[in-house]
C-alpha positions in Angstrom: 156.0 30.9 -36.0 155.0 30.4 -40.0 154.1 26.7 -39.9 152.5 24.7 -37.5 151.4 21.0 -37.1 147.7 20.5 -37.2 147.5 19.6 -33.6 149.6 22.3 -32.3 148.5 23.9 -28.9 149.6 27.3 -30.4 147.0 27.1 -33.1 144.4 29.3 -32.0 142.0 31.8 -33.7 144.7 34.6 -33.7 147.1 32.2 -35.0 145.4 29.7 -37.2 141.8 31.5 -38.1 138.6 30.0 -37.0 138.9 26.8 -39.2 142.2 26.1 -38.5 141.7 26.3 -34.8 138.8 24.1 -35.0 140.8 21.5 -36.8 143.7 21.7 -34.3 141.2 21.4 -31.4 139.6 18.3 -33.3 142.8 16.6 -33.9 144.1 17.1 -30.4 140.9 15.4 -29.2 141.7 12.3 -31.2 138.9 12.6 -33.7 139.7 11.4 -37.3 141.0 14.4 -39.0 142.9 14.3 -42.1 146.7 15.0 -41.6 148.1 18.4 -42.5 149.5 21.9 -41.2 148.8 25.4 -40.4 150.4 28.2 -42.4 149.9 30.9 -39.8 148.8 34.6 -39.6 152.3 35.2 -39.2 153.3 34.1 -42.6 150.2 35.9 -44.1 151.6 39.3 -42.5 155.1 38.6 -43.5 154.0 38.3 -47.2 151.7 41.3 -47.2 154.6 43.7 -45.4 155.5 45.2 -48.5 152.3 46.3 -49.7 150.0 46.4 -46.2 149.1 50.2 -46.7 147.6 49.5 -50.0 145.4 46.7 -48.9 141.8 47.6 -48.8 142.1 50.0 -52.1 140.5 48.9 -55.1 142.7 46.1 -56.9 143.9 44.8 -53.7 143.9 41.1 -55.0 146.3 41.9 -57.9 149.0 42.8 -55.4 149.1 39.0 -54.3 149.8 38.1 -57.6 152.5 40.4 -58.3 154.5 39.4 -55.2 156.3 36.0 -54.8 156.2 34.3 -51.5 159.8 34.7 -49.8 162.2 32.1 -50.5 162.8 31.2 -46.9 158.9 31.2 -46.4 158.2 29.1 -49.4 160.8 26.6 -48.2 159.2 26.1 -44.9 156.1 25.7 -46.6 157.3 23.0 -48.8 159.0 21.0 -46.1 156.0 20.8 -44.2 154.0 19.5 -47.3 156.8 17.0 -47.8 156.3 15.5 -44.4 152.8 14.4 -45.7 154.4 11.9 -48.3 155.9 12.1 -51.7 155.4 15.1 -54.0 152.3 13.6 -55.4 150.0 13.9 -52.3 146.9 15.5 -53.0 146.0 18.2 -50.5 142.9 20.5 -49.7 144.0 24.2 -49.2 141.8 26.3 -47.3 141.3 29.8 -46.2 141.0 30.4 -42.5 140.3 34.0 -41.4 140.7 35.2 -37.9 137.2 36.6 -38.2 135.9 33.0 -39.3 133.5 30.7 -37.6 132.9 33.2 -34.8 129.9 32.0 -32.5 127.8 35.2 -33.5 128.4 35.2 -37.4 129.6 32.8 -40.2 132.2 33.8 -42.5 132.0 30.5 -44.2 132.5 30.9 -48.0 133.9 34.3 -47.9 137.2 33.3 -48.8 138.4 30.5 -51.1 139.5 26.9 -50.9 141.3 24.7 -53.4 141.1 20.8 -53.9 143.3 18.5 -55.4 146.3 20.8 -55.2 149.8 18.7 -55.8 153.6 19.7 -55.4 154.6 23.2 -56.4 151.3 24.6 -57.1 150.6 24.6 -53.3 152.6 27.9 -53.3 150.2 29.6 -55.8 147.1 28.0 -54.1 148.1 29.5 -50.8 148.9 33.1 -52.4 145.3 32.9 -53.8 143.9 32.1 -50.5 145.5 35.0 -48.8 144.3 37.2 -51.9 140.8 36.1 -51.2 140.7 37.9 -47.9 140.4 41.1 -50.2 137.8 39.5 -52.9 134.8 42.0 -53.0 132.4 39.2 -51.2 134.6 39.1 -48.1 135.2 42.9 -47.8 131.4 43.4 -48.2 130.3 40.9 -45.6 132.9 42.4 -43.2 131.7 45.8 -43.7 128.2 44.7 -43.2 128.9 43.1 -40.0 131.2 45.8 -38.8 134.3 43.8 -38.9 137.2 46.3 -39.0 139.5 45.0 -42.0 142.6 45.9 -40.2 141.6 43.3 -37.5 141.6 40.3 -39.8 144.2 38.2 -41.2 144.5 35.1 -42.9 145.7 31.6 -42.1 145.6 28.5 -44.4 145.2 25.1 -43.7 146.8 22.4 -45.8 145.5 18.7 -45.4 145.6 15.5 -47.1 142.6 15.3 -49.5 140.3 12.3 -48.7 139.5 10.8 -52.3 136.2 10.3 -50.9 133.4 8.1 -52.5 130.8 9.9 -50.0 130.8 13.1 -48.2 128.3 15.6 -46.6 127.2 17.5 -43.6 125.9 16.9 -40.2 124.0 19.0 -37.7 124.1 17.9 -34.0 120.8 19.9 -33.5 118.1 20.2 -36.0 119.0 23.3 -38.0 115.5 24.1 -39.0 113.5 23.7 -35.6 116.5 24.0 -33.3 115.4 21.0 -31.5 118.4 19.5 -29.5 118.7 15.6 -29.1 118.5 14.8 -32.6 121.0 14.9 -35.4 120.5 15.8 -39.1 123.1 14.0 -41.4 123.2 14.8 -45.2 124.9 12.7 -47.7 125.9 12.7 -51.3 128.1 10.8 -53.6 131.7 11.9 -54.3 133.6 15.0 -52.3 131.5 17.3 -50.3 131.6 20.5 -52.4 128.4 19.7 -54.2 126.6 19.3 -50.9 128.1 22.3 -49.4 127.6 24.4 -52.3 124.2 23.5 -53.1 124.4 21.7 -56.3 122.9 18.4 -55.2 120.1 17.5 -53.2 121.8 14.8 -50.6 120.1 12.1 -48.6 119.0 13.0 -45.2 119.0 11.0 -42.0 117.7 11.9 -38.8 119.1 10.2 -35.6 117.7 10.4 -32.0 117.9 8.4 -28.9 120.6 6.1 -30.2 118.7 4.9 -33.6 118.0 6.0 -37.1 114.5 7.7 -36.8 114.1 8.5 -40.5 116.2 8.2 -44.0 115.2 9.9 -47.0 116.8 8.9 -50.3 117.3 11.9 -52.7 117.7 11.9 -56.5 121.4 12.6 -56.6 122.1 14.2 -60.0 125.8 15.5 -59.6 128.8 14.8 -57.5 132.0 16.3 -57.0 134.8 14.4 -58.4 138.9 14.6 -58.3 140.5 15.0 -61.7 144.3 15.5 -62.6 144.0 19.3 -63.0 141.5 19.8 -59.9 137.9 18.8 -59.2 134.7 19.4 -61.3 131.0 18.4 -60.9 130.1 15.4 -62.9 126.8 13.5 -63.5 126.0 10.6 -61.1 125.7 7.3 -62.8 121.8 6.6 -63.4 122.0 3.4 -61.4 123.4 5.4 -58.3 121.2 8.4 -58.1 118.5 6.9 -56.1 120.7 4.6 -53.9 121.2 5.1 -50.2 124.8 6.5 -49.7 124.9 5.5 -46.1 123.8 2.6 -44.2 122.2 2.9 -40.7 125.3 1.7 -39.0 127.4 4.5 -40.8 124.5 6.9 -39.7 124.9 6.0 -36.2 128.9 6.1 -36.3 128.7 9.7 -37.7 126.1 10.6 -35.2 128.4 9.2 -32.4 131.2 11.5 -33.9 128.9 14.5 -33.8 128.0 13.9 -30.2 131.6 13.8 -29.3 132.3 17.0 -31.1 129.4 18.7 -29.5 130.9 17.5 -25.9 134.1 18.9 -26.9 132.6 22.2 -27.9 129.7 22.5 -25.4 127.3 23.6 -28.3 125.5 22.3 -31.3 127.9 21.8 -34.1 127.9 22.0 -38.0 130.2 19.0 -39.1 131.6 18.4 -42.7 132.6 14.7 -43.1 133.9 12.3 -45.6 133.9 8.7 -46.2 136.5 6.5 -48.1 135.5 3.0 -47.9 134.3 2.3 -44.5 136.6 5.1 -43.1 134.8 8.2 -41.8 136.8 11.5 -41.4 135.9 15.0 -40.0 137.0 17.9 -42.3 135.7 20.6 -40.4 133.3 21.6 -37.7 131.9 25.1 -36.5 129.2 26.1 -34.1 126.0 26.2 -35.9 125.1 29.9 -36.4 121.6 31.3 -35.8 120.3 28.3 -33.8 118.2 29.4 -30.9 119.9 28.0 -27.7 117.9 25.5 -25.8 118.0 26.5 -22.2 116.4 25.5 -18.7 114.9 27.5 -16.4 116.6 27.8 -12.9 113.9 29.9 -11.1 112.5 28.9 -7.5 110.9 32.2 -7.2 107.9 30.5 -9.0 107.5 28.0 -6.2 105.1 30.5 -4.1 104.8 34.1 -2.8 107.9 34.3 -0.7 110.4 37.0 0.5 113.8 35.7 -0.9 117.0 37.3 0.1 120.6 37.0 -1.1 121.8 38.7 2.0 124.6 37.0 4.2 125.2 33.5 2.7 124.5 35.1 -0.8 127.3 37.3 -0.3 129.8 34.6 0.2 128.2 33.0 -3.0 128.2 36.3 -5.2 128.3 34.4 -8.8 125.9 32.4 -11.1 126.4 28.9 -9.7 127.3 26.0 -12.1 125.0 22.9 -11.5 127.7 21.1 -9.7 128.2 23.9 -7.1 124.3 24.3 -6.7 124.0 20.7 -5.9 126.8 20.8 -3.5 125.5 24.0 -1.8 122.2 22.4 -1.3 124.2 19.5 0.6 126.0 22.1 2.6 122.5 23.8 3.3 120.9 20.5 4.2 123.7 19.6 7.0 124.5 23.1 8.3 121.1 24.6 8.3 118.7 21.6 8.6 117.0 23.1 11.9 115.8 26.4 9.8 113.9 24.4 7.3 110.2 23.5 7.4 108.8 20.2 5.6 107.0 21.5 2.6 108.9 24.5 1.9 112.1 25.6 0.1 114.7 27.0 2.5 117.1 28.0 -0.3 116.2 28.7 -3.9 118.1 29.0 -7.1 116.7 32.3 -8.7 118.5 32.9 -12.4 121.4 30.7 -11.2 122.0 32.8 -8.0 121.7 32.0 -4.1 118.7 33.0 -2.2 117.2 32.0 1.0 113.5 32.1 1.9 113.4 34.7 4.6 109.6 34.0 4.8 110.5 30.8 6.8 112.5 32.7 9.3 110.0 35.5 9.9 107.0 33.1 9.9 108.6 30.9 12.5 109.6 33.9 15.0 105.8 35.1 14.5 104.6 31.6 15.3 106.9 31.5 18.5 105.7 34.7 19.7 108.9 36.3 18.9 108.2 39.3 16.8 110.1 41.5 18.8 113.4 39.7 17.6 112.5 40.6 13.9 115.7 43.2 14.2 118.0 40.2 14.9 117.0 38.6 11.6 117.9 42.0 9.9 121.4 42.2 11.8 122.0 39.0 9.8 120.2 39.0 6.6 120.0 43.0 6.0 117.1 45.6 6.1 113.7 45.0 5.4 112.4 48.1 3.9 110.0 50.0 6.1 106.3 49.1 5.1 107.0 46.2 3.0 104.0 43.5 3.7 106.4 40.3 4.1 104.3 37.2 2.8 104.2 34.7 5.4 103.8 30.9 5.1 100.5 29.5 4.2 100.1 27.8 7.4 98.8 28.3 10.7 100.5 29.1 14.1 99.7 25.5 15.5 101.0 24.0 11.9 104.2 25.8 12.2 105.0 25.0 15.7 104.2 21.4 15.4 106.5 21.2 12.2 109.5 22.9 13.9 109.5 22.0 17.6 110.6 18.4 17.2 113.5 19.8 15.0 114.1 22.4 17.6 114.6 19.9 20.3 116.8 17.6 18.0 118.8 20.5 17.2 119.4 21.5 21.0 120.8 17.9 21.4 123.1 17.8 18.1 124.3 21.3 18.9 125.1 20.5 22.6 127.0 17.3 21.7 128.9 18.7 18.6 130.1 21.9 20.6 132.1 19.6 22.7 133.7 18.3 19.3 134.2 21.6 18.1 138.1 22.0 19.3 139.2 18.5 18.3 137.7 19.0 15.1 139.3 22.5 14.4 142.8 21.0 15.6 142.8 18.6 12.7 140.7 20.0 10.0 143.1 21.3 7.9 145.3 18.2 7.9 142.3 16.0 7.2 141.1 17.9 4.4 144.5 18.5 2.7 144.8 14.6 2.9 141.3 14.0 1.1 142.2 16.5 -1.6 145.6 14.8 -2.4 143.9 11.4 -2.4 141.3 12.6 -4.8 143.9 13.5 -7.3 145.8 9.9 -7.2 142.6 7.9 -7.9 142.9 6.4 -11.3 139.6 4.5 -11.9 136.1 6.1 -12.3 134.4 3.7 -10.1 137.0 4.0 -7.2 136.7 7.8 -7.4 132.8 7.4 -6.7 133.5 4.9 -4.0 136.0 7.6 -2.5 133.0 10.3 -2.6 130.6 8.1 -0.8 133.2 6.5 1.8 135.5 9.2 2.5 134.8 13.0 1.2 131.2 13.0 1.6 131.0 12.0 5.3 133.9 14.7 6.1 131.6 17.4 4.3 128.8 16.2 6.3 131.0 16.5 9.6 132.3 19.8 8.7 128.7 21.3 8.0 127.5 19.9 11.3 130.3 21.6 13.2 129.6 24.6 11.4 125.6 24.4 12.4 127.0 23.9 16.2 129.4 27.0 16.3 126.8 29.2 14.4 124.2 28.1 17.0 126.0 28.6 20.2 125.2 31.9 21.8 123.6 33.2 18.6 121.2 35.4 20.6 124.1 36.7 22.7 125.8 38.2 19.8 122.8 40.4 19.0 122.0 41.0 22.4 125.2 42.0 23.6 125.9 44.5 20.9 122.4 46.1 21.4 123.0 46.0 25.3 126.5 47.9 24.8 124.9 50.5 22.5 122.3 51.3 24.9 125.1 51.7 27.8 127.8 53.6 25.9 126.5 54.6 22.5 127.2 53.4 18.8 130.7 54.4 18.5 132.0 52.9 22.1 130.1 50.0 21.6 131.7 49.1 18.4 135.1 49.8 19.6 134.8 47.4 22.9 133.3 44.5 20.7 136.4 44.6 18.3 139.6 42.6 19.2 138.0 39.1 18.3 141.2 38.8 16.5 143.4 39.6 19.8 142.4 36.2 21.2 143.4 34.0 18.2 143.4 34.9 14.6 140.0 35.8 13.0 139.3 34.0 9.8 137.9 37.1 8.0 141.2 38.9 8.8 143.3 36.1 8.0 144.5 37.0 4.6 145.7 40.5 5.6 147.3 39.2 8.7 149.1 36.4 6.9 150.1 39.0 4.0 151.6 41.2 6.6 153.4 38.0 8.3 154.8 37.1 5.0 156.1 40.8 4.0 157.8 40.7 7.3 159.3 37.3 6.9 157.5 35.7 9.8 156.1 32.9 7.5 157.1 31.7 4.1 155.0 31.5 0.9 154.3 27.7 1.2 152.9 28.2 4.6 150.9 31.1 3.5 149.4 29.2 0.6 148.8 26.2 2.8 146.9 28.1 5.6 145.1 30.9 3.3 145.2 29.5 -0.4 141.5 28.1 0.0 139.8 31.5 0.6 138.8 33.8 -2.0 136.0 35.8 -3.7 134.4 32.9 -5.4 135.3 30.1 -2.8 132.0 28.2 -2.9 132.1 27.9 -6.7 134.0 24.7 -7.6 134.6 25.5 -11.1 136.7 28.4 -10.2 140.3 27.8 -9.2 141.1 28.5 -5.6 143.9 31.3 -5.0 146.3 28.7 -4.0 146.3 26.9 -7.2 147.5 30.2 -8.9 151.6 30.6 -8.8 151.1 34.4 -9.2 148.5 35.1 -6.5 150.8 36.0 -3.5 152.6 38.4 -5.7 149.4 40.0 -6.5 148.1 39.9 -2.8 151.5 41.5 -1.8 151.3 44.2 -4.4 147.8 45.0 -3.2 148.8 45.4 0.5 151.9 47.3 0.0 150.5 50.5 0.6 148.3 49.6 3.5 149.7 48.4 7.0 147.2 46.2 8.5 149.3 45.9 11.9 149.3 49.8 12.1 145.4 50.0 11.7 144.9 47.0 14.5 147.4 48.9 16.7 145.1 52.0 16.5 141.9 50.2 16.8 143.4 48.5 20.0 143.9 51.8 21.5 140.5 53.1 20.6 139.0 50.0 22.2 141.2 50.6 25.4 140.2 54.1 25.7 136.3 52.8 25.0 136.5 50.3 28.0 138.3 53.1 30.3 135.2 55.2 29.5 132.8 52.1 30.2 134.5 51.6 33.7 134.2 55.3 34.6 130.6 55.3 33.9 129.8 51.7 35.1 132.3 51.1 37.8 130.8 47.5 39.1 130.0 46.3 35.7 133.1 45.9 33.8 134.2 42.6 34.8 130.9 41.2 33.8 130.7 42.9 30.8 134.2 42.2 29.6 133.3 38.4 30.3 130.2 38.7 28.3 132.3 40.4 25.4 135.2 37.7 25.5 132.3 35.2 25.0 131.1 37.2 22.2 134.5 37.2 20.4 135.2 33.6 21.1 131.7 32.6 19.3 132.8 35.1 16.4 136.2 33.3 16.2 134.7 29.7 16.4 132.0 30.6 13.5 134.8 32.1 11.5 137.1 29.1 12.0 134.6 26.7 11.2 133.3 28.4 8.3 137.1 28.8 6.8 137.2 24.7 7.1 134.1 24.5 5.3 135.7 26.4 2.5 138.7 24.3 2.8 136.3 21.2 2.1 135.0 23.1 -0.9 138.6 22.8 -2.3 138.8 19.3 -1.6 135.4 18.8 -3.5 136.5 20.8 -6.5 139.7 18.4 -6.5 137.0 15.5 -6.5 135.2 17.2 -9.4 138.1 17.9 -11.4 139.3 14.4 -11.2 136.1 13.2 -12.2 136.3 15.3 -15.3 139.8 13.9 -16.1 138.7 10.3 -15.6 135.4 10.2 -17.7 136.9 12.6 -20.4 134.3 15.4 -19.6 136.9 18.1 -18.8 135.1 21.1 -17.7 131.8 19.8 -18.9 131.6 17.9 -15.9 130.7 21.2 -13.9 127.4 21.3 -15.6 126.4 17.9 -14.0 125.1 17.8 -10.4 126.9 15.5 -7.9 124.7 12.8 -8.3 125.0 12.7 -11.9 128.6 12.9 -11.8 128.5 9.7 -9.6 126.2 7.8 -12.3 128.8 8.9 -15.0 131.6 7.5 -12.8 129.8 4.2 -12.6 129.1 4.2 -16.2 126.0 5.9 -16.9 125.8 8.0 -20.0 122.3 9.5 -19.8 123.4 12.7 -17.7 125.8 13.7 -20.7 122.8 15.0 -22.9 122.1 17.8 -20.3 125.6 19.2 -20.7 124.9 21.4 -23.6 121.4 22.8 -22.3 123.0 23.5 -18.9 126.1 25.4 -20.3 123.9 27.5 -22.5 121.6 28.2 -19.5 124.7 29.2 -17.3 125.7 31.5 -20.0 122.8 33.2 -20.2 122.2 34.0 -16.4 125.7 34.8 -16.2 125.5 37.7 -18.6 122.7 39.5 -16.6 123.9 41.9 -13.8 123.5 40.9 -10.1 119.7 40.9 -9.1 118.2 42.6 -6.3 118.8 41.6 -2.8 115.3 41.1 -1.8 112.6 39.3 -4.2 108.9 38.9 -3.4 107.1 36.8 -5.6 107.7 35.5 -9.1 110.8 37.1 -10.8 112.0 37.0 -14.5 115.8 37.7 -14.4 116.0 38.5 -18.1 112.9 40.9 -18.1 114.1 42.8 -15.1 117.6 43.1 -16.5 116.2 44.6 -19.7 113.9 47.2 -17.6 115.6 50.7 -17.5 113.8 51.1 -14.1 115.3 48.0 -12.4 116.3 48.1 -9.0 119.1 46.3 -6.9 117.4 46.6 -3.7 114.0 45.3 -3.9 111.8 43.5 -6.6 108.3 42.9 -5.6 106.0 41.2 -8.2 102.9 42.4 -6.4 104.0 45.9 -7.3 103.4 49.1 -5.1 106.8 49.1 -3.7 108.1 52.7 -2.6 110.1 54.6 -5.1 113.9 54.2 -4.7 115.5 56.5 -2.1 117.4 59.4 -3.5 119.6 59.4 -0.3 122.1 56.4 0.6 121.7 55.2 4.0 122.1 51.6 5.4 123.3 49.9 8.6 126.1 51.4 10.6 128.7 49.0 9.8 131.5 50.5 11.8 131.8 53.9 13.2 133.7 56.7 12.2 133.2 59.8 9.7 135.4 60.1 6.6 135.2 62.1 3.5 137.1 61.0 0.4 136.9 60.0 -3.3 134.6 57.1 -4.2 135.9 54.2 -6.1 133.2 52.3 -7.4 134.4 48.5 -8.2 132.3 45.7 -9.7 134.4 42.9 -8.5 137.5 42.2 -6.5 139.5 41.7 -9.8 139.5 45.5 -10.2 141.3 45.9 -6.6 144.1 47.6 -8.2 142.0 50.7 -9.1 141.4 51.4 -5.2 144.3 53.7 -4.1 145.2 54.6 -0.7 142.8 56.8 1.2 139.8 56.3 -1.4 136.6 54.9 -0.3 135.4 51.4 -1.7 131.9 51.3 -2.8 130.4 48.1 -4.4 127.6 45.8 -4.2 129.0 43.3 -1.6 132.2 42.1 -0.3 133.6 39.0 1.0 136.8 37.4 2.2 138.3 38.0 -1.4 138.1 41.5 -0.8 139.7 41.5 2.4 143.2 42.5 1.3 141.9 45.8 0.0 140.5 47.0 3.1 143.7 48.5 4.8 143.9 50.8 1.8 140.2 51.9 2.1 139.4 55.2 4.1 135.9 53.6 4.5 133.5 51.2 2.8 130.1 51.5 1.5 128.0 48.4 0.3 124.7 47.9 -1.5 124.1 44.4 0.5 125.1 43.8 4.0 124.3 43.8 7.4 126.1 44.3 10.9 127.3 40.7 11.0 128.3 40.5 7.5 131.9 40.5 6.2 132.5 44.2 5.4 131.1 45.2 8.8 133.4 42.4 10.7 136.5 43.6 9.0 136.1 47.0 8.9 135.3 47.1 12.4 138.2 45.3 13.5 140.3 47.7 11.4 138.6 50.8 12.5 137.7 51.8 9.2 134.2 53.5 8.9 131.5 51.4 7.2 128.0 51.8 5.8 126.6 48.5 4.7 123.2 47.4 3.2 122.2 50.5 1.5 120.7 48.9 -1.5 121.4 51.7 -3.6 124.9 52.9 -3.2 126.4 51.7 -6.4 123.1 53.5 -8.2 123.5 56.8 -6.6 127.4 57.2 -6.2 129.5 57.5 -9.4 133.2 56.6 -9.7 135.2 59.6 -8.8 132.5 61.4 -6.5 133.6 62.9 -3.4 131.2 61.7 -0.8 130.9 61.7 3.1 130.6 58.2 5.1 129.2 58.4 8.6 129.5 55.0 10.0 127.9 55.6 13.1 124.9 57.1 11.6 124.7 54.9 8.4 124.6 57.5 6.0 126.5 58.4 3.2 126.6 61.9 1.4 127.6 62.9 -2.1 129.2 66.2 -1.9 129.9 67.3 -5.4 
């Protein structure tokens, strides 16, 4: 692959260098780039192979003049040149290094370029470009920036030379102040080399809000012009020195090109342009280096003194959210948890891009209604509140809270009662309805039609699934906690947990679905298509619509099968069934008259758990349909993945012809990058929290951040909720994400920050599970109990205290973890 067309998809950084990859991207996007081709890094390596060991030594450039380009390579280059026209076509021959135009540094000007090259002179110009990779300036720059010489190769871009009457540089953000929302256009007579090289002071125009805000005419003394032997600097005729180079209309056309390029790259750009008559050309574009990124602040912790938690639902949304996902999550919360809200207070918040729930609301409500004794139930859902933590309550009287919440509670009771009756019919058709909506979204061809589809079909179904989840989650909520507590009181922790397993026996439990489905697939009981259709919507990042669903990945099923090959879920379930039967037998002996009533109560427990999980699964399926809608919106608007940086209402605006939301995309993308680079924040946050300052602190904690100060020092021991009973000793395997799952070997103990359904296929391999985040009703606890795997969840500090490879003892009944070595 020595020569490639200019717009080749294969022309990436490694093959075509920084400049070449950028020109290929611009060309594929349909921007006015002069025609040409790439001489790839393969050609450079083939040419230098005979003397590669001597590169880097003094006199390296002389090696290039001492060797001829191999005849077959030379013929390939000249054939590509001939396709540009007859032998008289003048071209620009530009070096393009693999370490060039990177976001963190600029190698511009370190290697050579040649203009106005004709015919056979092309080969000599190519050879001189290759040699320039080893000129003293380029070598010194790489060494100063710690770029290994062996890591760098050089491609060459050959393009038709635009016989420009004017040229210059454009910045899509102010290069001096860093201000976004305005473009700065520099322009001079002739070719652009005099501007780029600083030999001339160009005209300068500033564009903002779609108009030319200012235009400064410079005294342009020199210009670069073509001559038969190449190019040279020549004086500008006196009559033209102080004449405007560009009209306002041309400046605005250039600015529009700049906006298009900025959208393509998602960052402010430095664009070299040329004008021939009325035609405008883009000859190069690179991100502006050294420009301070403009970012937004996503931080609802500044809204008041509250206790925020990322427990429970935050475990299901473990990532920094893109703006579209955050807007869809808010829709989900508004419909599925409306009764938990109190007017005037934020029920959920976005703190540094991550999902948090305002726990001060739930605790204030419990106290207002005289239910302080039930705060343990909140902990079982959202995780432990550290002993001694002074939880900030809402700044409202008990009467104000009751007055605000009582009508909502009455309305909730009626709504849940009505929707519970619809739950079974809903679940019976949910999968087919959602699949039909996903398919419809992909077939729509007009932007306005897609917006109407959201309003008339998809959004109403999203609302329905959320309301069904609300009904499933509210039915018997107290019974779940009270049944567990009652059993523990009667028979102890271990037997109580064993008796409460078996939710999967009355119908597949959604949390267990992936491993049960994989077991069926491995045994040939279902085929791949059925497995993908039933389980392809569930994954570690299932709320985040910018992330492909597992069912979109052809290799996903093979990887899943490989991960479960060493663990047999069916055997674990059978073993747990024996433990459950033995626990019930002991219960019957101790309480001979209460067995039937307790079995009925536990059956109801299990039915409620299945309803919750089935409905939650259908909510995740509808997030796949919403992803299909967002992807189609990106296609129909030309935004591509930029669409993920708009909220849902902004996407609808763009689909209907609006343009104003587009200006927010670069800032949102930069903000997302900033927060995504930070470690996972603490599970509990009290008061204002600065994610960047916290991440930079050597004393940061993952369990609690209290802006008021005074929190107790972190514990030296590791303890949490008893997630699932049992005692196990083994090697700790500390994983940062499910993508590292292959590191967990059979019989090792999984230690991580949190788990969700994307982790489920690993559980059969694990001897035990330990998490920083979690509670008795969280994913890790539910799945571990069903499989009979000991678990300790919600420790707050497991990943900080336990090192990969440590030997540890996990006591799932006491909720303790001991490091043995």
